[in-house]
Gaussian input, Z-matrix of N, CA and C with variables (Angstrom, degrees):
# hf/3-21g

backbone

0 1
 N
 C     1     B1
 C     2     B2     1     A1
 N     3     B3     2     A2     1     D1
 C     4     B4     3     A3     2     D2
 C     5     B5     4     A4     3     D3
 N     6     B6     5     A5     4     D4
 C     7     B7     6     A6     5     D5
 C     8     B8     7     A7     6     D6
 N     9     B9     8     A8     7     D7
 C    10    B10     9     A9     8     D8
 C    11    B11    10    A10     9     D9
 N    12    B12    11    A11    10    D10
 C    13    B13    12    A12    11    D11
 C    14    B14    13    A13    12    D12
 N    15    B15    14    A14    13    D13
 C    16    B16    15    A15    14    D14
 C    17    B17    16    A16    15    D15
 N    18    B18    17    A17    16    D16
 C    19    B19    18    A18    17    D17
 C    20    B20    19    A19    18    D18
 N    21    B21    20    A20    19    D19
 C    22    B22    21    A21    20    D20
 C    23    B23    22    A22    21    D21
 N    24    B24    23    A23    22    D22
 C    25    B25    24    A24    23    D23
 C    26    B26    25    A25    24    D24
 N    27    B27    26    A26    25    D25
 C    28    B28    27    A27    26    D26
 C    29    B29    28    A28    27    D27
 N    30    B30    29    A29    28    D28
 C    31    B31    30    A30    29    D29
 C    32    B32    31    A31    30    D30
 N    33    B33    32    A32    31    D31
 C    34    B34    33    A33    32    D32
 C    35    B35    34    A34    33    D33
 N    36    B36    35    A35    34    D34
 C    37    B37    36    A36    35    D35
 C    38    B38    37    A37    36    D36
 N    39    B39    38    A38    37    D37
 C    40    B40    39    A39    38    D38
 C    41    B41    40    A40    39    D39
 N    42    B42    41    A41    40    D40
 C    43    B43    42    A42    41    D41
 C    44    B44    43    A43    42    D42
 N    45    B45    44    A44    43    D43
 C    46    B46    45    A45    44    D44
 C    47    B47    46    A46    45    D45
 N    48    B48    47    A47    46    D46
 C    49    B49    48    A48    47    D47
 C    50    B50    49    A49    48    D48
 N    51    B51    50    A50    49    D49
 C    52    B52    51    A51    50    D50
 C    53    B53    52    A52    51    D51
 N    54    B54    53    A53    52    D52
 C    55    B55    54    A54    53    D53
 C    56    B56    55    A55    54    D54
 N    57    B57    56    A56    55    D55
 C    58    B58    57    A57    56    D56
 C    59    B59    58    A58    57    D57
 N    60    B60    59    A59    58    D58
 C    61    B61    60    A60    59    D59
 C    62    B62    61    A61    60    D60
 N    63    B63    62    A62    61    D61
 C    64    B64    63    A63    62    D62
 C    65    B65    64    A64    63    D63
 N    66    B66    65    A65    64    D64
 C    67    B67    66    A66    65    D65
 C    68    B68    67    A67    66    D66
 N    69    B69    68    A68    67    D67
 C    70    B70    69    A69    68    D68
 C    71    B71    70    A70    69    D69
 N    72    B72    71    A71    70    D70
 C    73    B73    72    A72    71    D71
 C    74    B74    73    A73    72    D72
 N    75    B75    74    A74    73    D73
 C    76    B76    75    A75    74    D74
 C    77    B77    76    A76    75    D75
 N    78    B78    77    A77    76    D76
 C    79    B79    78    A78    77    D77
 C    80    B80    79    A79    78    D78
 N    81    B81    80    A80    79    D79
 C    82    B82    81    A81    80    D80
 C    83    B83    82    A82    81    D81
 N    84    B84    83    A83    82    D82
 C    85    B85    84    A84    83    D83
 C    86    B86    85    A85    84    D84
 N    87    B87    86    A86    85    D85
 C    88    B88    87    A87    86    D86
 C    89    B89    88    A88    87    D87
 N    90    B90    89    A89    88    D88
 C    91    B91    90    A90    89    D89
 C    92    B92    91    A91    90    D90
 N    93    B93    92    A92    91    D91
 C    94    B94    93    A93    92    D92
 C    95    B95    94    A94    93    D93
 N    96    B96    95    A95    94    D94
 C    97    B97    96    A96    95    D95
 C    98    B98    97    A97    96    D96
 N    99    B99    98    A98    97    D97
 C   100   B100    99    A99    98    D98
 C   101   B101   100   A100    99    D99
 N   102   B102   101   A101   100   D100
 C   103   B103   102   A102   101   D101
 C   104   B104   103   A103   102   D102
 N   105   B105   104   A104   103   D103
 C   106   B106   105   A105   104   D104
 C   107   B107   106   A106   105   D105
 N   108   B108   107   A107   106   D106
 C   109   B109   108   A108   107   D107
 C   110   B110   109   A109   108   D108
 N   111   B111   110   A110   109   D109
 C   112   B112   111   A111   110   D110
 C   113   B113   112   A112   111   D111
 N   114   B114   113   A113   112   D112
 C   115   B115   114   A114   113   D113
 C   116   B116   115   A115   114   D114
 N   117   B117   116   A116   115   D115
 C   118   B118   117   A117   116   D116
 C   119   B119   118   A118   117   D117
 N   120   B120   119   A119   118   D118
 C   121   B121   120   A120   119   D119
 C   122   B122   121   A121   120   D120
 N   123   B123   122   A122   121   D121
 C   124   B124   123   A123   122   D122
 C   125   B125   124   A124   123   D123
 N   126   B126   125   A125   124   D124
 C   127   B127   126   A126   125   D125
 C   128   B128   127   A127   126   D126
 N   129   B129   128   A128   127   D127
 C   130   B130   129   A129   128   D128
 C   131   B131   130   A130   129   D129
 N   132   B132   131   A131   130   D130
 C   133   B133   132   A132   131   D131
 C   134   B134   133   A133   132   D132
 N   135   B135   134   A134   133   D133
 C   136   B136   135   A135   134   D134
 C   137   B137   136   A136   135   D135
 N   138   B138   137   A137   136   D136
 C   139   B139   138   A138   137   D137
 C   140   B140   139   A139   138   D138
 N   141   B141   140   A140   139   D139
 C   142   B142   141   A141   140   D140
 C   143   B143   142   A142   141   D141
 N   144   B144   143   A143   142   D142
 C   145   B145   144   A144   143   D143
 C   146   B146   145   A145   144   D144
 N   147   B147   146   A146   145   D145
 C   148   B148   147   A147   146   D146
 C   149   B149   148   A148   147   D147
 N   150   B150   149   A149   148   D148
 C   151   B151   150   A150   149   D149
 C   152   B152   151   A151   150   D150
 N   153   B153   152   A152   151   D151
 C   154   B154   153   A153   152   D152
 C   155   B155   154   A154   153   D153
 N   156   B156   155   A155   154   D154
 C   157   B157   156   A156   155   D155
 C   158   B158   157   A157   156   D156
 N   159   B159   158   A158   157   D157
 C   160   B160   159   A159   158   D158
 C   161   B161   160   A160   159   D159
 N   162   B162   161   A161   160   D160
 C   163   B163   162   A162   161   D161
 C   164   B164   163   A163   162   D162
 N   165   B165   164   A164   163   D163
 C   166   B166   165   A165   164   D164
 C   167   B167   166   A166   165   D165
 N   168   B168   167   A167   166   D166
 C   169   B169   168   A168   167   D167
 C   170   B170   169   A169   168   D168
 N   171   B171   170   A170   169   D169
 C   172   B172   171   A171   170   D170
 C   173   B173   172   A172   171   D171
 N   174   B174   173   A173   172   D172
 C   175   B175   174   A174   173   D173
 C   176   B176   175   A175   174   D174
 N   177   B177   176   A176   175   D175
 C   178   B178   177   A177   176   D176
 C   179   B179   178   A178   177   D177
 N   180   B180   179   A179   178   D178
 C   181   B181   180   A180   179   D179
 C   182   B182   181   A181   180   D180
 N   183   B183   182   A182   181   D181
 C   184   B184   183   A183   182   D182
 C   185   B185   184   A184   183   D183
 N   186   B186   185   A185   184   D184
 C   187   B187   186   A186   185   D185
 C   188   B188   187   A187   186   D186
 N   189   B189   188   A188   187   D187
 C   190   B190   189   A189   188   D188
 C   191   B191   190   A190   189   D189
 N   192   B192   191   A191   190   D190
 C   193   B193   192   A192   191   D191
 C   194   B194   193   A193   192   D192
 N   195   B195   194   A194   193   D193
 C   196   B196   195   A195   194   D194
 C   197   B197   196   A196   195   D195
 N   198   B198   197   A197   196   D196
 C   199   B199   198   A198   197   D197
 C   200   B200   199   A199   198   D198
 N   201   B201   200   A200   199   D199
 C   202   B202   201   A201   200   D200
 C   203   B203   202   A202   201   D201
 N   204   B204   203   A203   202   D202
 C   205   B205   204   A204   203   D203
 C   206   B206   205   A205   204   D204
 N   207   B207   206   A206   205   D205
 C   208   B208   207   A207   206   D206
 C   209   B209   208   A208   207   D207
 N   210   B210   209   A209   208   D208
 C   211   B211   210   A210   209   D209
 C   212   B212   211   A211   210   D210
 N   213   B213   212   A212   211   D211
 C   214   B214   213   A213   212   D212
 C   215   B215   214   A214   213   D213
 N   216   B216   215   A215   214   D214
 C   217   B217   216   A216   215   D215
 C   218   B218   217   A217   216   D216
 N   219   B219   218   A218   217   D217
 C   220   B220   219   A219   218   D218
 C   221   B221   220   A220   219   D219
 N   222   B222   221   A221   220   D220
 C   223   B223   222   A222   221   D221
 C   224   B224   223   A223   222   D222
 N   225   B225   224   A224   223   D223
 C   226   B226   225   A225   224   D224
 C   227   B227   226   A226   225   D225
 N   228   B228   227   A227   226   D226
 C   229   B229   228   A228   227   D227
 C   230   B230   229   A229   228   D228
 N   231   B231   230   A230   229   D229
 C   232   B232   231   A231   230   D230
 C   233   B233   232   A232   231   D231
 N   234   B234   233   A233   232   D232
 C   235   B235   234   A234   233   D233
 C   236   B236   235   A235   234   D234
 N   237   B237   236   A236   235   D235
 C   238   B238   237   A237   236   D236
 C   239   B239   238   A238   237   D237
 N   240   B240   239   A239   238   D238
 C   241   B241   240   A240   239   D239
 C   242   B242   241   A241   240   D240
 N   243   B243   242   A242   241   D241
 C   244   B244   243   A243   242   D242
 C   245   B245   244   A244   243   D243
 N   246   B246   245   A245   244   D244
 C   247   B247   246   A246   245   D245
 C   248   B248   247   A247   246   D246
 N   249   B249   248   A248   247   D247
 C   250   B250   249   A249   248   D248
 C   251   B251   250   A250   249   D249

   B1=1.4491
   B2=1.5367
   B3=1.3247
   B4=1.4605
   B5=1.5197
   B6=1.3185
   B7=1.4677
   B8=1.5237
   B9=1.3118
   B10=1.4668
   B11=1.5252
   B12=1.3163
   B13=1.4675
   B14=1.5302
   B15=1.3075
   B16=1.4652
   B17=1.5246
   B18=1.3177
   B19=1.4716
   B20=1.5258
   B21=1.3219
   B22=1.4659
   B23=1.5262
   B24=1.3161
   B25=1.4533
   B26=1.5264
   B27=1.3166
   B28=1.4663
   B29=1.5212
   B30=1.3113
   B31=1.4709
   B32=1.5277
   B33=1.3292
   B34=1.4657
   B35=1.5352
   B36=1.3161
   B37=1.4610
   B38=1.5305
   B39=1.3296
   B40=1.4674
   B41=1.5284
   B42=1.3171
   B43=1.4669
   B44=1.5244
   B45=1.3135
   B46=1.4565
   B47=1.5316
   B48=1.3312
   B49=1.4647
   B50=1.5272
   B51=1.3246
   B52=1.4682
   B53=1.5296
   B54=1.3294
   B55=1.4690
   B56=1.5272
   B57=1.3211
   B58=1.4697
   B59=1.5238
   B60=1.3287
   B61=1.4634
   B62=1.5265
   B63=1.3164
   B64=1.4671
   B65=1.5279
   B66=1.3181
   B67=1.4645
   B68=1.5235
   B69=1.3141
   B70=1.4719
   B71=1.5264
   B72=1.3254
   B73=1.4595
   B74=1.5268
   B75=1.3332
   B76=1.4559
   B77=1.5154
   B78=1.3282
   B79=1.4640
   B80=1.5244
   B81=1.3266
   B82=1.4531
   B83=1.5205
   B84=1.3143
   B85=1.4633
   B86=1.5196
   B87=1.3031
   B88=1.4657
   B89=1.5339
   B90=1.3367
   B91=1.4677
   B92=1.5342
   B93=1.3137
   B94=1.4561
   B95=1.5206
   B96=1.3349
   B97=1.4648
   B98=1.5234
   B99=1.3284
   B100=1.4688
   B101=1.5272
   B102=1.3137
   B103=1.4720
   B104=1.5318
   B105=1.3139
   B106=1.4668
   B107=1.5254
   B108=1.3255
   B109=1.4642
   B110=1.5213
   B111=1.3193
   B112=1.4719
   B113=1.5328
   B114=1.3204
   B115=1.4701
   B116=1.5251
   B117=1.3196
   B118=1.4644
   B119=1.5265
   B120=1.3137
   B121=1.4677
   B122=1.5223
   B123=1.3165
   B124=1.4636
   B125=1.5323
   B126=1.3154
   B127=1.4663
   B128=1.5262
   B129=1.3311
   B130=1.4681
   B131=1.5252
   B132=1.3270
   B133=1.4581
   B134=1.5189
   B135=1.3214
   B136=1.4637
   B137=1.5274
   B138=1.3103
   B139=1.4663
   B140=1.5262
   B141=1.3164
   B142=1.4628
   B143=1.5244
   B144=1.3140
   B145=1.4642
   B146=1.5238
   B147=1.3206
   B148=1.4652
   B149=1.5220
   B150=1.3085
   B151=1.4626
   B152=1.5117
   B153=1.2974
   B154=1.4558
   B155=1.5269
   B156=1.3216
   B157=1.4644
   B158=1.5266
   B159=1.3191
   B160=1.4712
   B161=1.5250
   B162=1.3098
   B163=1.4679
   B164=1.5315
   B165=1.3199
   B166=1.4657
   B167=1.5251
   B168=1.3302
   B169=1.4584
   B170=1.5258
   B171=1.3217
   B172=1.4682
   B173=1.5246
   B174=1.3341
   B175=1.4711
   B176=1.5264
   B177=1.3167
   B178=1.4608
   B179=1.5285
   B180=1.3133
   B181=1.4667
   B182=1.5223
   B183=1.3217
   B184=1.4642
   B185=1.5243
   B186=1.3341
   B187=1.4645
   B188=1.5228
   B189=1.3365
   B190=1.4619
   B191=1.5238
   B192=1.3226
   B193=1.4632
   B194=1.5259
   B195=1.3125
   B196=1.4661
   B197=1.5217
   B198=1.3258
   B199=1.4606
   B200=1.5274
   B201=1.3204
   B202=1.4643
   B203=1.5194
   B204=1.3117
   B205=1.4667
   B206=1.5308
   B207=1.3224
   B208=1.4674
   B209=1.5238
   B210=1.3352
   B211=1.4657
   B212=1.5293
   B213=1.3161
   B214=1.4691
   B215=1.5255
   B216=1.3186
   B217=1.4650
   B218=1.5280
   B219=1.3124
   B220=1.4689
   B221=1.5286
   B222=1.3344
   B223=1.4682
   B224=1.5244
   B225=1.3233
   B226=1.4661
   B227=1.5258
   B228=1.3203
   B229=1.4631
   B230=1.5239
   B231=1.3213
   B232=1.4631
   B233=1.5174
   B234=1.3278
   B235=1.4636
   B236=1.5236
   B237=1.3210
   B238=1.4690
   B239=1.5229
   B240=1.3290
   B241=1.4622
   B242=1.5285
   B243=1.3197
   B244=1.4679
   B245=1.5227
   B246=1.3267
   B247=1.4656
   B248=1.5233
   B249=1.3135
   B250=1.4716
   B251=1.5001
   A1=111.23
   A2=116.57
   A3=119.40
   A4=111.84
   A5=116.81
   A6=120.82
   A7=111.27
   A8=116.27
   A9=121.18
   A10=110.18
   A11=117.07
   A12=120.83
   A13=111.05
   A14=115.89
   A15=120.08
   A16=110.46
   A17=116.89
   A18=120.73
   A19=111.21
   A20=116.96
   A21=120.59
   A22=111.04
   A23=116.77
   A24=120.40
   A25=110.44
   A26=116.70
   A27=120.50
   A28=112.67
   A29=117.20
   A30=119.87
   A31=111.18
   A32=116.18
   A33=121.03
   A34=113.52
   A35=117.11
   A36=120.76
   A37=110.39
   A38=115.77
   A39=120.33
   A40=110.27
   A41=115.20
   A42=120.28
   A43=110.28
   A44=116.40
   A45=121.27
   A46=110.80
   A47=117.07
   A48=120.66
   A49=110.84
   A50=116.34
   A51=121.30
   A52=109.48
   A53=116.64
   A54=121.25
   A55=111.35
   A56=116.91
   A57=121.23
   A58=111.55
   A59=116.64
   A60=120.81
   A61=110.38
   A62=116.36
   A63=120.26
   A64=110.35
   A65=116.92
   A66=120.25
   A67=111.71
   A68=116.54
   A69=121.82
   A70=110.94
   A71=116.30
   A72=121.35
   A73=113.03
   A74=116.10
   A75=121.21
   A76=115.28
   A77=116.75
   A78=121.21
   A79=109.10
   A80=116.26
   A81=121.17
   A82=107.84
   A83=115.91
   A84=120.80
   A85=110.73
   A86=115.33
   A87=121.15
   A88=107.93
   A89=117.47
   A90=119.48
   A91=111.54
   A92=115.30
   A93=121.75
   A94=115.11
   A95=117.45
   A96=118.84
   A97=112.47
   A98=116.99
   A99=118.30
   A100=110.78
   A101=117.31
   A102=121.75
   A103=110.73
   A104=116.77
   A105=120.88
   A106=109.90
   A107=116.98
   A108=121.61
   A109=110.35
   A110=116.77
   A111=121.07
   A112=110.49
   A113=116.52
   A114=120.55
   A115=111.26
   A116=116.25
   A117=120.39
   A118=110.76
   A119=116.61
   A120=120.48
   A121=110.31
   A122=116.33
   A123=120.29
   A124=112.55
   A125=116.43
   A126=120.16
   A127=114.05
   A128=117.33
   A129=119.49
   A130=115.17
   A131=118.39
   A132=118.46
   A133=112.72
   A134=117.67
   A135=119.40
   A136=111.29
   A137=116.86
   A138=119.88
   A139=110.56
   A140=117.05
   A141=120.75
   A142=109.92
   A143=116.90
   A144=122.10
   A145=112.77
   A146=117.45
   A147=120.93
   A148=114.84
   A149=116.49
   A150=119.26
   A151=113.10
   A152=114.66
   A153=122.99
   A154=109.05
   A155=116.03
   A156=119.82
   A157=111.56
   A158=117.80
   A159=120.17
   A160=110.56
   A161=116.12
   A162=120.42
   A163=110.21
   A164=116.23
   A165=120.43
   A166=110.81
   A167=116.68
   A168=119.95
   A169=112.84
   A170=117.66
   A171=119.39
   A172=111.37
   A173=116.31
   A174=120.34
   A175=110.55
   A176=115.77
   A177=121.35
   A178=111.30
   A179=116.26
   A180=121.31
   A181=111.83
   A182=116.17
   A183=121.13
   A184=113.10
   A185=116.53
   A186=119.99
   A187=114.54
   A188=117.55
   A189=120.58
   A190=109.92
   A191=115.23
   A192=119.54
   A193=109.16
   A194=116.15
   A195=120.91
   A196=110.58
   A197=117.21
   A198=121.22
   A199=110.92
   A200=116.07
   A201=120.35
   A202=110.38
   A203=117.04
   A204=120.80
   A205=110.66
   A206=116.75
   A207=120.38
   A208=111.26
   A209=116.90
   A210=120.77
   A211=110.87
   A212=117.17
   A213=121.15
   A214=110.07
   A215=117.05
   A216=120.96
   A217=110.14
   A218=117.06
   A219=120.84
   A220=110.42
   A221=116.92
   A222=120.07
   A223=110.99
   A224=117.11
   A225=120.51
   A226=110.27
   A227=117.08
   A228=120.57
   A229=111.92
   A230=117.04
   A231=120.97
   A232=110.89
   A233=117.04
   A234=120.36
   A235=111.62
   A236=116.84
   A237=120.86
   A238=109.78
   A239=116.71
   A240=120.74
   A241=111.66
   A242=117.25
   A243=120.86
   A244=112.69
   A245=117.97
   A246=119.06
   A247=113.31
   A248=117.33
   A249=119.98
   A250=111.03
   D1=-50.36
   D2=-179.93
   D3=-66.89
   D4=-23.12
   D5=179.30
   D6=-54.42
   D7=-44.60
   D8=-178.51
   D9=-63.90
   D10=-43.72
   D11=179.33
   D12=-63.19
   D13=-43.03
   D14=179.65
   D15=-63.44
   D16=-45.59
   D17=179.55
   D18=-59.23
   D19=-42.14
   D20=179.30
   D21=-65.90
   D22=-41.10
   D23=178.37
   D24=-63.38
   D25=-43.07
   D26=-177.69
   D27=-65.46
   D28=-26.28
   D29=176.71
   D30=-61.70
   D31=-28.24
   D32=-177.00
   D33=-102.91
   D34=-5.24
   D35=-178.26
   D36=-65.27
   D37=137.40
   D38=-179.42
   D39=-130.03
   D40=167.92
   D41=175.46
   D42=-61.41
   D43=-36.09
   D44=177.72
   D45=-62.02
   D46=-39.04
   D47=176.69
   D48=-61.19
   D49=-40.70
   D50=178.56
   D51=-62.59
   D52=-46.59
   D53=179.43
   D54=-60.33
   D55=-47.08
   D56=-178.83
   D57=-62.94
   D58=-43.31
   D59=-179.79
   D60=-63.38
   D61=-42.47
   D62=179.04
   D63=-61.53
   D64=-49.49
   D65=-179.67
   D66=-61.75
   D67=-41.53
   D68=179.23
   D69=-59.81
   D70=-29.64
   D71=-178.60
   D72=-102.58
   D73=15.43
   D74=174.17
   D75=74.39
   D76=25.07
   D77=-179.24
   D78=-110.75
   D79=125.04
   D80=175.66
   D81=-99.57
   D82=113.93
   D83=-178.65
   D84=-81.11
   D85=144.33
   D86=173.17
   D87=-75.52
   D88=157.61
   D89=178.91
   D90=-53.63
   D91=130.08
   D92=177.77
   D93=88.91
   D94=-13.86
   D95=-178.80
   D96=-68.15
   D97=-28.96
   D98=177.40
   D99=-60.93
   D100=-39.89
   D101=178.88
   D102=-69.00
   D103=-40.01
   D104=177.60
   D105=-61.52
   D106=-44.85
   D107=-179.91
   D108=-66.92
   D109=-43.17
   D110=177.77
   D111=-57.95
   D112=-49.71
   D113=179.60
   D114=-61.62
   D115=-40.40
   D116=178.31
   D117=-60.83
   D118=-46.78
   D119=179.98
   D120=-59.95
   D121=-48.43
   D122=-177.03
   D123=-63.03
   D124=-35.58
   D125=-175.72
   D126=-91.25
   D127=-21.14
   D128=-170.25
   D129=-126.25
   D130=6.71
   D131=-173.99
   D132=-60.47
   D133=-36.88
   D134=-178.54
   D135=-67.84
   D136=-39.13
   D137=177.89
   D138=-65.72
   D139=-40.31
   D140=178.21
   D141=-66.63
   D142=-41.54
   D143=-175.98
   D144=-73.92
   D145=-42.59
   D146=-172.67
   D147=-115.35
   D148=-17.50
   D149=-171.24
   D150=-111.81
   D151=-137.82
   D152=-177.84
   D153=-93.97
   D154=93.81
   D155=-176.01
   D156=-64.05
   D157=-34.82
   D158=-179.98
   D159=-62.25
   D160=-43.62
   D161=178.77
   D162=-63.70
   D163=-42.14
   D164=179.71
   D165=-63.28
   D166=-44.75
   D167=-177.35
   D168=-67.36
   D169=-22.97
   D170=176.12
   D171=-60.81
   D172=-31.34
   D173=177.03
   D174=-64.03
   D175=-35.10
   D176=-178.86
   D177=-77.56
   D178=-33.16
   D179=-177.29
   D180=-57.70
   D181=-36.88
   D182=-178.22
   D183=-71.01
   D184=-18.45
   D185=-170.07
   D186=-110.43
   D187=-8.14
   D188=-177.87
   D189=-121.44
   D190=165.53
   D191=176.30
   D192=-68.44
   D193=158.89
   D194=179.47
   D195=-59.32
   D196=-41.72
   D197=-178.79
   D198=-62.18
   D199=-45.35
   D200=-179.82
   D201=-65.77
   D202=-46.13
   D203=-179.88
   D204=-59.53
   D205=-47.49
   D206=-179.87
   D207=-60.44
   D208=-40.31
   D209=178.77
   D210=-65.56
   D211=-40.32
   D212=179.08
   D213=-62.61
   D214=-46.00
   D215=-179.42
   D216=-63.70
   D217=-42.53
   D218=179.09
   D219=-61.60
   D220=-46.71
   D221=179.06
   D222=-64.51
   D223=-42.30
   D224=179.20
   D225=-57.73
   D226=-48.28
   D227=-179.05
   D228=-64.11
   D229=-38.90
   D230=178.01
   D231=-63.11
   D232=-49.55
   D233=-178.11
   D234=-69.97
   D235=-35.21
   D236=178.44
   D237=-62.31
   D238=-42.92
   D239=179.59
   D240=-65.86
   D241=-31.95
   D242=179.96
   D243=-70.08
   D244=-30.81
   D245=-176.63
   D246=-92.18
   D247=-4.22
   D248=178.25
   D249=-77.30

């Protein structure tokens, strides 16, 4: 059920949305990280949502700064706990 909602939301997701969300959560992205995160979301959302999120996030760890990666993991865990 949520799959359909997520797919519809992702159709409208933009790099600007990534930038705004990061700033709203106190994260300053390095140049180009918004595109890396956007591509990661588009290619890996199902694995993060239904599969092995740790394995999926390892792909992102190699491509972002440590600060950005740590912030993403912290936010993911916070939001994941809220929806359980």
